[in-house]
GUGU-640637 format. One record per residue: residue number from 1; chain; x, y, z of N, C-alpha, C, CB in turn. Coordinates in nm, 4 decimals, always signed. Glycine has a CB too. Example, Ala and Ser with C-alpha at 12.3 -4.5 7.8 and 13.67 -1.06 7.14 Angstrom:
// GUGU-640637
(site 1; "A"; (+1.3190; -0.5690; +0.7800); (+1.2300; -0.4500; +0.7800); (+1.3200; -0.3300; +0.7800); (+1.1308; -0.4473; +0.9046))
(site 2; "A"; (+1.2850; -0.2250; +0.7080); (+1.3670; -0.1060; +0.7140); (+1.2900; +0.0030; +0.7870); (+1.4084; -0.0598; +0.5725))
// end
This chain:
// GUGU-640637
(site 1; "A"; (-0.5387; -0.2618; +1.1562); (-0.4950; -0.2801; +1.0192); (-0.4142; -0.4092; +1.0127); (-0.4115; -0.1579; +0.9691))
(site 2; "A"; (-0.4224; -0.4774; +0.8985); (-0.3467; -0.6011; +0.8832); (-0.2585; -0.5920; +0.7588); (-0.4418; -0.7234; +0.8742))
(site 3; "A"; (-0.1601; -0.6798; +0.7517); (-0.0727; -0.6853; +0.6347); (-0.1545; -0.7306; +0.5142); (+0.0483; -0.7810; +0.6591))
(site 4; "A"; (-0.1192; -0.6792; +0.3960); (-0.1852; -0.7243; +0.2737); (-0.0942; -0.6996; +0.1550); (-0.3207; -0.6528; +0.2539))
(site 5; "A"; (-0.1252; -0.7666; +0.0473); (-0.0458; -0.7510; -0.0739); (-0.0842; -0.6215; -0.1443); (-0.0649; -0.8718; -0.1681))
(site 6; "A"; (+0.0004; -0.5797; -0.2346); (-0.0298; -0.4604; -0.3139); (-0.1547; -0.4828; -0.3983); (+0.0897; -0.4235; -0.4042))
(site 7; "A"; (-0.1717; -0.6043; -0.4459); (-0.2894; -0.6377; -0.5274); (-0.4176; -0.6254; -0.4450); (-0.2767; -0.7807; -0.5847))
(site 8; "A"; (-0.4143; -0.6732; -0.3218); (-0.5314; -0.6620; -0.2345); (-0.5635; -0.5158; -0.2048); (-0.5081; -0.7386; -0.1034))
(site 9; "A"; (-0.4603; -0.4387; -0.1750); (-0.4808; -0.2981; -0.1441); (-0.5341; -0.2225; -0.2657); (-0.3504; -0.2349; -0.0954))
(site 10; "A"; (-0.4836; -0.2544; -0.3833); (-0.5333; -0.1921; -0.5059); (-0.6806; -0.2260; -0.5275); (-0.4498; -0.2372; -0.6272))
(site 11; "A"; (-0.7195; -0.3481; -0.4963); (-0.8595; -0.3884; -0.5106); (-0.9488; -0.3060; -0.4182); (-0.8760; -0.5388; -0.4806))
(site 12; "A"; (-0.9056; -0.2840; -0.2938); (-0.9831; -0.1999; -0.2020); (-0.9939; -0.0568; -0.2546); (-0.9189; -0.1998; -0.0622))
(site 13; "A"; (-0.8871; -0.0110; -0.3200); (-0.8866; +0.1251; -0.3746); (-0.9665; +0.1341; -0.5045); (-0.7430; +0.1717; -0.3989))
(site 14; "A"; (-0.9969; +0.0190; -0.5651); (-1.0711; +0.0182; -0.6906); (-0.9858; +0.0555; -0.8105); (-1.1873; +0.1117; -0.6813))
(site 15; "A"; (-0.8555; +0.0278; -0.8005); (-0.7628; +0.0603; -0.9089); (-0.6788; -0.0622; -0.9445); (-0.6715; +0.1787; -0.8692))
(site 16; "A"; (-0.6114; -0.0532; -1.0560); (-0.5179; -0.1561; -1.0999); (-0.3928; -0.1500; -1.0112); (-0.4808; -0.1375; -1.2513))
(site 17; "A"; (-0.3287; -0.2638; -0.9847); (-0.2056; -0.2606; -0.9051); (-0.0985; -0.1666; -0.9630); (-0.1490; -0.4007; -0.8940))
(site 18; "A"; (-0.0958; -0.1522; -1.0930); (+0.0001; -0.0605; -1.1563); (-0.0288; +0.0846; -1.1134); (-0.0063; -0.0735; -1.3119))
(site 19; "A"; (-0.1563; +0.1200; -1.1038); (-0.1935; +0.2550; -1.0601); (-0.1502; +0.2772; -0.9160); (-0.3458; +0.2774; -1.0743))
(site 20; "A"; (-0.1737; +0.1793; -0.8304); (-0.1296; +0.1901; -0.6914); (+0.0218; +0.2091; -0.6859); (-0.1714; +0.0646; -0.6109))
(site 21; "A"; (+0.0932; +0.1342; -0.7650); (+0.2396; +0.1462; -0.7692); (+0.2802; +0.2881; -0.8095); (+0.3001; +0.0430; -0.8681))
(site 22; "A"; (+0.2110; +0.3461; -0.9080); (+0.2411; +0.4829; -0.9496); (+0.2107; +0.5841; -0.8394); (+0.1623; +0.5179; -1.0749))
(site 23; "A"; (+0.1038; +0.5589; -0.7635); (+0.0692; +0.6485; -0.6532); (+0.1788; +0.6509; -0.5483); (-0.0630; +0.6066; -0.5896))
(site 24; "A"; (+0.2315; +0.5331; -0.5143); (+0.3274; +0.5275; -0.4026); (+0.4721; +0.5511; -0.4470); (+0.3175; +0.3926; -0.3332))
(site 25; "A"; (+0.4956; +0.5553; -0.5771); (+0.6325; +0.5728; -0.6280); (+0.7027; +0.6951; -0.5672); (+0.6298; +0.5860; -0.7800))
(site 26; "A"; (+0.6383; +0.8128; -0.5583); (+0.7087; +0.9285; -0.5003); (+0.7447; +0.9109; -0.3523); (+0.6235; +1.0523; -0.5159))
(site 27; "A"; (+0.6797; +0.8183; -0.2852); (+0.7003; +0.7963; -0.1415); (+0.7800; +0.6685; -0.1137); (+0.5654; +0.7895; -0.0697))
(site 28; "A"; (+0.8344; +0.6083; -0.2179); (+0.8957; +0.4755; -0.2091); (+1.0042; +0.4662; -0.1004); (+0.9556; +0.4384; -0.3434))
(site 29; "A"; (+1.0978; +0.5597; -0.0994); (+1.2082; +0.5522; -0.0031); (+1.1585; +0.5598; +0.1409); (+1.3083; +0.6644; -0.0289))
(site 30; "A"; (+1.0617; +0.6471; +0.1672); (+1.0063; +0.6575; +0.3010); (+0.9352; +0.5279; +0.3404); (+0.9099; +0.7762; +0.3096))
(site 31; "A"; (+0.8583; +0.4704; +0.2465); (+0.7851; +0.3473; +0.2744); (+0.8800; +0.2299; +0.2966); (+0.6890; +0.3159; +0.1600))
(site 32; "A"; (+0.9900; +0.2263; +0.2247); (+1.0910; +0.1212; +0.2455); (+1.1482; +0.1336; +0.3871); (+1.2056; +0.1310; +0.1384))
(site 33; "A"; (+1.1741; +0.2573; +0.4308); (+1.2243; +0.2779; +0.5677); (+1.1208; +0.2352; +0.6710); (+1.2624; +0.4254; +0.5897))
(site 34; "A"; (+0.9931; +0.2430; +0.6342); (+0.8858; +0.2010; +0.7245); (+0.8694; +0.0489; +0.7261); (+0.7541; +0.2670; +0.6839))
(site 35; "A"; (+0.9352; -0.0211; +0.6324); (+0.9292; -0.1669; +0.6315); (+0.8690; -0.2289; +0.5068); (+0.8527; -0.2122; +0.7475))
(site 36; "A"; (+0.8368; -0.1475; +0.4052); (+0.7813; -0.2027; +0.2817); (+0.8888; -0.2823; +0.2085); (+0.7254; -0.0901; +0.1908))
(site 37; "A"; (+0.8585; -0.4058; +0.1662); (+0.9572; -0.4826; +0.0897); (+0.9859; -0.4133; -0.0436); (+0.9071; -0.6275; +0.0655))
(site 38; "A"; (+1.1106; -0.4212; -0.0876); (+1.1485; -0.3554; -0.2136); (+1.0842; -0.4223; -0.3343); (+1.3001; -0.3556; -0.2298))
(site 39; "A"; (+1.0660; -0.5516; -0.3285); (+1.0070; -0.6242; -0.4407); (+0.8675; -0.6705; -0.4063); (+1.0938; -0.7436; -0.4799))
(site 40; "A"; (+0.8427; -0.7960; -0.4318); (+0.7124; -0.8530; -0.3989); (+0.7061; -0.8847; -0.2509); (+0.6850; -0.9795; -0.4822))
(site 41; "A"; (+0.5870; -0.9052; -0.2033); (+0.5686; -0.9396; -0.0627); (+0.4588; -0.8559; -0.0019); (+0.6983; -0.9208; +0.0152))
(site 42; "A"; (+0.4079; -0.9042; +0.1084); (+0.2991; -0.8354; +0.1767); (+0.3485; -0.7047; +0.2381); (+0.2381; -0.9256; +0.2849))
(site 43; "A"; (+0.2633; -0.6042; +0.2313); (+0.2935; -0.4762; +0.2943); (+0.2625; -0.4882; +0.4428); (+0.2122; -0.3595; +0.2289))
(site 44; "A"; (+0.3525; -0.4433; +0.5296); (+0.3258; -0.4506; +0.6728); (+0.2105; -0.3572; +0.7117); (+0.4526; -0.4150; +0.7525))
(site 45; "A"; (+0.1471; -0.3853; +0.8246); (+0.0300; -0.3066; +0.8659); (+0.0532; -0.1555; +0.8723); (-0.0157; -0.3534; +0.9997))
(site 46; "A"; (+0.1693; -0.1121; +0.9208); (+0.1933; +0.0327; +0.9301); (+0.2005; +0.0981; +0.7924); (+0.3229; +0.0600; +1.0068))
(site 47; "A"; (+0.2532; +0.0273; +0.6935); (+0.2597; +0.0801; +0.5568); (+0.1192; +0.0833; +0.4961); (+0.3554; -0.0059; +0.4686))
(site 48; "A"; (+0.0424; -0.0220; +0.5177); (-0.0960; -0.0259; +0.4679); (-0.1739; +0.0905; +0.5278); (-0.1650; -0.1620; +0.5030))
(site 49; "A"; (-0.1568; +0.1130; +0.6572); (-0.2281; +0.2221; +0.7231); (-0.1895; +0.3572; +0.6638); (-0.1999; +0.2209; +0.8733))
(site 50; "A"; (-0.0606; +0.3802; +0.6395); (-0.0159; +0.5071; +0.5829); (-0.0754; +0.5289; +0.4444); (+0.1370; +0.5118; +0.5760))
(site 51; "A"; (-0.0710; +0.4261; +0.3598); (-0.1232; +0.4383; +0.2233); (-0.2736; +0.4638; +0.2257); (-0.0919; +0.3110; +0.1416))
(site 52; "A"; (-0.3454; +0.3919; +0.3117); (-0.4911; +0.4107; +0.3159); (-0.5273; +0.5505; +0.3641); (-0.5561; +0.3059; +0.4069))
(site 53; "A"; (-0.4533; +0.6044; +0.4572); (-0.4794; +0.7421; +0.5025); (-0.4431; +0.8437; +0.3949); (-0.4008; +0.7722; +0.6309))
(site 54; "A"; (-0.3288; +0.8229; +0.3309); (-0.2805; +0.9166; +0.2286); (-0.3772; +0.9265; +0.1111); (-0.1425; +0.8735; +0.1784))
(site 55; "A"; (-0.4367; +0.8137; +0.0715); (-0.5196; +0.8099; -0.0490); (-0.6675; +0.7815; -0.0187); (-0.4661; +0.7045; -0.1442))
(site 56; "A"; (-0.7075; +0.7979; +0.1083); (-0.8488; +0.7829; +0.1486); (-0.9089; +0.6510; +0.0988); (-0.9320; +0.9008; +0.0951))
(site 57; "A"; (-0.8377; +0.5430; +0.1253); (-0.8848; +0.4092; +0.0886); (-0.9526; +0.3492; +0.2111); (-0.7665; +0.3175; +0.0380))
(site 58; "A"; (-1.0748; +0.3031; +0.1939); (-1.1493; +0.2447; +0.3056); (-1.1420; +0.0934; +0.2989); (-1.2963; +0.2914; +0.3044))
(site 59; "A"; (-1.0986; +0.0339; +0.4089); (-1.0846; -0.1106; +0.4198); (-1.2018; -0.1623; +0.5028); (-0.9467; -0.1506; +0.4840))
(site 60; "A"; (-1.2768; -0.2586; +0.4498); (-1.3848; -0.3211; +0.5249); (-1.3219; -0.4075; +0.6339); (-1.4783; -0.4060; +0.4313))
(site 61; "A"; (-1.3728; -0.3933; +0.7554); (-1.3150; -0.4718; +0.8658); (-1.3962; -0.5928; +0.8951); (-1.3028; -0.3889; +0.9905))
// end
């Protein structure tokens, strides 16, 4: 898994970035502890991996 922006991850999920933000909102504090930036910025690989597993998002390698 590699780091990516929220916009890129939303595109893989086939949703608007706002929808992705709503999906992860309940998990925000845990994801911040995992290294997710509070504002803008690329999501670290471990956070991307957690989100993709949680929401069954398939990333083309």
